[in-house]
N, C-alpha and C positions, 0 to 999 in steps of 0.2 A: 479305260475306254475300249470298247470292242471294235474290231475291224469291220464287222458287219452290222447293218442297221435294217430295221423293218422297211421294206420297199425297195431294197437293193436288188438289182438283177444279177443272178449268179448262174454259173455253169457247173454242172456236176462233173467231177474229175475221176470218180471211181464208183464201182458198184453196178447194179443192174440198169440204172438210168444214166450211165456215163454218156456225156455229150449233150444231154438235154439242158434246156435253160428254163428258168422260172424266177418269180419274185418271192422274196422272203415275206412270209405272213406273220410268223411268230418266232421269237428268240428265247432260248433258255440259257442265260449266261452262266448258271451254276454248273450245268452239265455240258456246256459248249456245243449246243446243238441248235438247229434251225428247222422250222417246219415250212416246206415249200409245197403249195397246192399242186396236185397232179404228179408229184415226184415221190418216189419211195412209198407207193400205195400198197396196202395189203388188205386182204379180205378178212372180215370179222363176222362170225355167225352169231346172231342175236336172237334170243328166244322172246316171243311175244308175250306180254303180260300187262295187266291193268290198262287195257285199251290201246297199248302200243302195238304196232304191227312188227312182227318178227321178220327175219330174212337174212340175207347175206349183204353186208354193207362194205363199201370200200373206204378205208380210212388212211390218211397220210401219216406216216411215222416220221420222226425227226431224223435229220441227217447231221452227222458230226461236222464241225467246222473244217476238219482236215480233208473232207471229201468234196468241198465246194470252193470255187474261186470266183471272185467278184469280176464283173464286166464293167469297165470304165464307161460312164455315160458320155464322155467327150470323144474318146478315140475308138470306142466300141471293141476293145481288145480285152482278153482275159489278162488280168494283171494282179500284182500284189499291192498291198496298201502300205503307205508310209504315213507318219505323223510329223507335224511341225507346228510351231507356235506362231500364230498371227496375232500380235498384240498380246492380250491375256488369254486368248482362246487356243485350244488344241484342236487342229483340224486334220482331216484325212486328205491324202493326195495320192494320185496315180503314180506308180513308179515308172511307167513307160512314157507318158506324155507330160508328167510333172504338173498337171492341172489339179486344182482343188476339187474334191468331191463334196458337193454341198449336201447337208443333211436333208432328208425328205420331210 
């Protein structure tokens, strides 16, 4: 089970976008990275062909899990994630306020 899920609000802890916040749009569990719109954007030059218009486009690159930290939806603080079993389910919880983080 991953510590991050699609729709989680995260804060960037390192890199050129340090201190900014955003929501996770896509996860890549094999490479341990997440795509956050508006964060870690780079320019890409695309040549126009077959009716497509060329130009310079801004695309978001993925951020490694080590450079993002989750923001607890209950206490609104940057925190780490813990896991515990509730019945037969494994759930995530905030390490600061000890409240369960519900899946989106």
